[in-house]
C-alpha positions in Angstrom: 51.6 -3.7 -28.1 50.8 -0.4 -27.3 47.6 1.2 -27.4 47.8 4.9 -27.3 44.4 7.2 -26.9 43.1 10.2 -27.5 41.0 13.5 -27.1 37.6 11.8 -24.9 38.5 8.2 -25.6 41.7 9.2 -23.5 39.6 11.2 -21.2 37.2 8.3 -20.3 39.6 5.5 -19.9 41.8 7.6 -18.0 45.1 7.2 -19.2 47.1 8.4 -22.6 48.4 4.9 -23.5 49.2 1.8 -21.7 51.0 -1.8 -23.3 48.9 -4.7 -23.1 49.3 -8.8 -24.0 46.2 -9.7 -26.2 45.3 -12.6 -28.2 43.4 -10.4 -30.5 43.5 -11.2 -34.2 41.2 -8.3 -34.7 41.1 -4.5 -34.0 37.2 -5.4 -33.6 38.3 -8.5 -31.3 40.6 -5.5 -29.2 37.9 -3.4 -28.5 35.7 -6.2 -27.3 38.6 -7.3 -25.1 39.1 -4.1 -23.4 35.9 -3.3 -23.5 34.8 -6.6 -21.3 37.9 -4.9 -18.5 36.2 -2.2 -17.0 33.3 0.3 -17.1 35.6 3.2 -18.2 36.8 1.0 -21.4 33.2 -0.2 -22.1 32.2 3.5 -22.0 35.1 4.8 -24.2 34.2 2.1 -26.9 30.6 2.2 -26.7 30.2 3.4 -30.2 33.1 2.4 -32.6 31.3 4.7 -35.6 32.4 7.6 -33.6 36.2 6.4 -33.4 39.2 6.0 -36.1 41.9 3.8 -35.7 45.7 3.6 -36.5 47.7 0.6 -36.5 51.7 1.6 -36.6 50.0 5.1 -37.2 48.5 3.6 -40.9 44.5 4.9 -40.0 42.8 1.0 -40.4 39.5 -0.2 -40.1 38.2 -2.5 -37.0 38.1 -5.3 -39.3 41.8 -4.9 -39.7 44.2 -7.5 -38.3 46.7 -7.1 -35.3 49.3 -9.5 -36.7 52.8 -8.1 -36.4 51.8 -4.6 -34.8 53.2 -2.6 -32.8 51.2 0.4 -32.3 47.6 0.9 -31.9 45.8 3.9 -31.5 42.1 5.4 -30.7 40.9 8.5 -31.9 37.9 10.8 -32.8 37.5 11.5 -36.4 39.4 14.8 -36.9 37.6 17.6 -38.2 38.8 20.7 -40.3 37.6 24.3 -41.4 
């Protein structure tokens, strides 16, 4: 699966995207798996309330299942003005 990182998430992790193999069942499981990798991932995912996630370019929640998903994107909430 492709995992994309945007804005400060990308800055903390240090890469814009990566292809990973995972057995994670939900987005929350994926976040836990990534956070356990290295400190930079743990820092990026320390406060999931400050993050949004999209699965195959559709907004989702952190309890959403990953079965069949090809792309996961993490980004901060967007503001308008």
